[in-house]
N, C-alpha and C positions, 0 to 999 in steps of 0.2 A: 317482086323484090325491087326496091328502089335503088337510088344512087347514093354515093358517099361523096361529101365534099371535104377535102383535106385543106387545112389552113396552117400556114407558117407566118406568125404575126410578130414582127419585131417593132422596135421604136421608130425606125426610119421608113419602113414599108411593110405591107401586109401582102402575102401571096396566097392564092387559093386555086385549086384545080378540082374538077369533077371527075370521079371515077364512075363511069356509067354502068348501067345494068349489065352491059356486056363485058365489064371488067377493064375496058380501055380508059386510060386517063385522057381527059380533054386538055385544051390549052390552058396555060397558067395565066390567071388574071392578077393584076397588081393594084393595090390601093395604098393609101397613106398609112403611116405608122401609128402604133397605139399610144394613147396618152399614159403618163405615169401617175402613180398615186393610188389611193383608196377612196372609198365613199361613193355615194350615188352618182355624182357628176362624172367620176372616172369610169364607173361601170357603164353609164349611158354612152360615154365616148367610145369605149371599147366595143360595145354592141353596135353602135352606129358604123364604126369602121369595119367590123366583121361582116355585118349585114351587107354593106355596100359591095365589099369585095367578093362575098359569096355569090351575090346576085350577078356581078360582072362575070364570075366563073361560069355560072349556069348559062348566061347569054352566049358566052364565047364557045361553050361546049355545043350548044344547040346550033350556033352558026357553022361549026365545024362538022355538023351532021352526026354528032354523037347521040346515042340513044340515052337520054337523060331521065325522062319520066319524072317521078316524084323523088324528092330528097328525103331519104330515111335517116341519115346520120350526118351530123356535122362534127368533125373531129379537128381540134385546133390546139396547136402549141403556142402559148402566149408569153411574150416577154413579161418577166416579173411575177408570173403566177406561182412559181415553185415556192417563193417566200411569202407572197401576199395571197395565200390560199383562201382567205376569207372572202375574196372577190368571186370565187368560183360559183357558189350557189346562185348569187344574183345575176352573174353573167349568163349562166345556163338558162335560168328562168326567163330572162329577157329574150334570149335567142329563141327559145320555144315560142314566145309570144310573137316575135318579129318574123321568124321564118317558118314556124309551124313544124319544124323537124321533130320527129318523135324522139330521137336520141341525140344527145349532145355530150361529147367527151372533151375534157379540157385537161391540159397539162402545161407545165413550163416549157418554154421554147428549147431549153437545154435538154429537157427530157425527150422532146421530139427529135432533137439532133442526135441524141444517143440512140434512139430507136432506129433512125435512119442509117447511121453509120455502122451500128453493130446489131443487125437483126437477130443474131444468135440469142436464144433465150438464156444462155449462160452469162450474158452481160459482159462487162469489162469497163475500160476507161476510154472516154473520148475527150480530146482536147479541142476546144472550139476557140478559134482565133479570127477575129474580124477587127472592128474598132476596139473592142475590149477582148479580154481572154479569160478562160476558165477551164479547169479540168474537172470533169464530172464522171463519176463512176458508180456503178450498181452491179451487184452480183447476187445471185440467190444463195441463201444459206439454209441449213437444216438445224432445227432446234429440237432435240429429243424431248418428248413429253411423256409423262406418266399421269393418266387421268387428267389430262389438260394442264398439267403443271410441269415445269422444268425441274428435274432432279438436281439438287445441290450436292456438293462433295460429301456432305455429312448425311445425305439421304433424305433431307427434308425438301418438300416441294417449294419452288420459288416462283410460282406463277404470278403471285401478287407483286413480288419484286420486279419481275420483268415488265409487268404492266405499268408499274410506277416509273420504271426507267423510260419507257416509251412516252409516257405522258410528259415527263420532264424534258424530253428532247423535242417536244412539238410533234410527236408522232401519234397517229391514230391508226387503229387496225380494224379492218372490216371488209366485207366483200366489195368488189369494185362498184357495184351498183347500190351501195348503201347510202349514197348521198353525202359522203364525208370525204374530205381531201386528206389522204394519208401521206403527207410529205414530210420528209426528214429536214427540219430546219432548226437545229439546236441553237444557232446563233441569231436567228431572226433575220438573217440577210435575205434579200430577195434574189431570185435567180437571174443573174447576168444582166439585169437592166435592159440594155437595148442591142446587145450584140447579136444580130440575127444570124444564126449559123447557116441558114439556107440562102442568105442574101449575098450579093456581091460584097466583098470585104474592101478593106482600105486599098489594097494594091489594084491598080488598074481601074478603079471605080470612078475616078474624078472626071474622066473624059477628056477630050482635047481642050486646048487652051488653058484658061485660068483655073479650071476645076472648081472645087467647092468654094474657094475664096471668092471667085468672081461670079458664082451662081450659074456658071455655064454647064456644070456637070452635076450629077446626082449626089456627089459626096461619098462618104464611106458608109458605114453601117449605122452608126447612131452613137449614143452616149455609152459610157463604160458599163462594165458588167458587175453583177452581184451574185453571190451564191452562198448556200449554207455551208458552214465548215464542219469539220469533225466527221465522225462516223457514227451512224445510228442504225438500228435495226427497225425496219418499217415495212409497210405494205402488207398485203394479204394475198398470197398466191394460193394455188390449189394445194390441198393437204389431205392426209388420210392416215389411218392407222396410228402409229405412235409418233409420227413425224409431223411437225407443222413447218410448212415452207414459208420463209420470210426472205427479205433482201437486206443486204448491207449497202448503205448509200454514203458516198463521200464527195465533198466538193473542195477544190483547192484554188485559191486566188478568186478572181471575179469580184475584187474589192472596189472596182470602179477606177476611173482614171486618175483621181486625186491620190488614192492610197495604194493602188495595186495595178492589176491588168498588165503585169510584166510581160514584155515580148509582144504586146498587142500592136495593132495598127497605130493607135494613138501613141503608144510608147515609142515606136519607130519614128513616126512623124515628128514628134516633139523633139527627139534627139537630133534628127536631121535638120530641123529649123535652128536648133541651138548651134549646131556646127556651122550653119550658114551665117548666123549672126556673129559667131566668134570670128569667122573669116572677115566679115564686114568690119569688125572692131579692131582686128589685128591681134586678137588673143590667141593663145595656144589652143590646139584642139579643133581649129577651124577647118572648113572644107571650101576652097574657092569654087570647086565644081558644084556643090550644093548651093552656094550663094548665087551662082549664075542661073541655076535652075529655079530658084525663088524669083529672081528678076524676070526670067522668061515666062513662068507660068502663074505666078502669084501677084507680083508687083514690087515696088521699090522696097528694099530691105528696111529703110528707116521708117516705113509706114507698116511694117509687118504686124505689130501688135494691134493696130487699128483695123487692119484688113481681117485679122483673125477674129476680132470681137464682132465685126459686122458681117461675117460670113453667112451667106444665105442658108447653108446647111447647118449652121451652128458652129461654134469654135471647136468643139470636140471632134465632130465629124470632119471639119476642114483641116484640122491639124493631122488627123489620122490619114486623110487623103494624100498628104505629102509623102506617105510611105511609098507611093508609086514612083516619085522622083528619087527617093533614097534607093529604091531598087534600080532605077536607071543609072544612077551614079555608081552604084556597086558593080553593075554589069560592065560599065565603062572602065573599071579598075580603080576607082577612088577608094583608098584604103580606109578613110574615115567611115564611109558608107558601108563598106564590107564589114568592118568591125561592128557597126550597129546591128547588122543583120546576124552576125555570128552570136552576139550577145542575146539577141531576141530568140534565136533558136535554142540557146542554153536555158533561158528562162522558161520557155514553153516546155521544154523537155523535162526540166526540174519539177515543174507543176504536175506534169503527167506522172513522173515517177513517185512524187510524194503522194498523189492520189492513189496510185496502184499499191503503194506500201501500206496505206491505211486499210485498204481492202484485203491485202495479202501480206501481212506483216512478216510471215516466214520467208517470203521471197523464194519459195520452192516451187509450188504449183504454178504452171503457166497462167497468165491472165491476158486476155485480149486488150489491145490498145490501138485506137484509131485516132484520126484527126479530121477536122472539118472546118470550114470557114474560108472567107474570101482571102485572108492573108496567105493561105497556102496556094493561091494562084500565082505567087511569086515564083521565078525560076527555081527549079529544084536545088541547084547548088547554093542558092542564097539561104533557103530556109529548111526545106524538107530534108535534104541530105544531112546537114549537120544536126538537125532535130532527131532524126532517126539514129544517127551515130552516137549521139549523147545518151539516148535511151539504151541502146545496146551495151554501151560501156558501163552504165550505172545500174541497170536493172535487167540482167539477162533473162529473167523469167517473163519479160514482156513478149507476147505473141503479136507482133506488129501486123496489122491488117488494114489495107487501104479501105476507105469508106465505101460501104455498099450503096449508100444513098444519102440524101440530104434530109433536112428537117421536114420537108413537105411529105416525103415518102414515109418518114417516121410517124408523122401525124396520122397518115392513112393506116399504117400498121397498127397503131395504138387504138384504133376504133374497135378492134377485135379483142375482147378479154382474153381469149385463148392465145394471143400472139404477144402478150405484154411481157411475159417472163419476169425478170427481176424488177421491171418498172411497174408492175401491176399496182402497187400501192401508191404510185405517184400520179395516177390518172383519176380525175373526177368524172364519174359516169352518171348522167342524169337522163331519166326517161320521162316522157309525157304522153298521155293518151290522146293528145290533139292530133288530128290528121295533118299530114304534110301539106304545105301551101306553095312552097317554092317549086315551080315547074318550069319546064322550058317550052 
């Protein structure tokens, strides 16, 4: 029995770790982020990034004296794959060619984040907040069947109607190894863009000195997020008898920094910079404390637009990285900064509740709800405490659960079909007869 390589690939960076034949995880290797888009060039860029990071993880594991052997499975959560599922077959085929891994499993990075935060097969809702933000939920549902068809209220079978509804929502149903991506994407949005749930988020990620603006730090997570909206029934879990097991999937926000990602690192950073510029101009709503932090860590306020446009990490990541200074100002008692964080907590909680209500419209049965992403590394009084308080007040049915793991552990879990639970239909599983070539 060989090893598994788990991968969490966002837009700003890619992480990979080998789980050896003895079950022990090796060191985490890091590589550059994934390119965005579709088509052969994008696929090749994704494969190059994944292959380089996987190879680095294998080398690091061997150097740490882990028993690696041959790589049997590569399991990766990829930014954008939940919506751009047409990339999955080509990416898997090229990874078979490049790495020789007999099995490749692929999913969206937000799916891997969900699997890491909520490993319970009953599923639930996970809020992922870094540079962007999204609430993603999946729960198993039971659909009663008679001779393979769902009975309607008048006793007629509606199997064909259900199949048509799936097709209309962008869903496909089939066994996990059928070579099809069964992702719920009724709106055609891609999953989260670049907000890597397992990566360091905006808070505290800019490093010392000038941070992302001055290229001294790694910046935040990446560009904004995208995610499929609405609720659909998709996936293909284990079934038998007169029951067919499926999953309901919902996504809230994740519309990207221009139109959404409310409460995200970019959202906080942008409002912090706005408050600094207001103080500089003498307008109402300004914060002299944030203005001083811009001068200290970024540069002259009258050059702020130029500095943002030329940021080495990119303007979105650079603006999001300023959320660290907004947290610093809030901790020092600046009321403008504190208000920004309170609003962010409200927005993230409202996204979580909206997602939970789509999956649980009666609000009666408990539903698990967790959170993940670098933004939650902010001091608890700034974000987590008001976030949880807002959820408790507006959706008492939420069963609040701290994350069990991150997207990397989620990708490892999703390598096993029996551990996927409500996420089974959101994983692309590809097998190849080629022998494994990546060895330590």
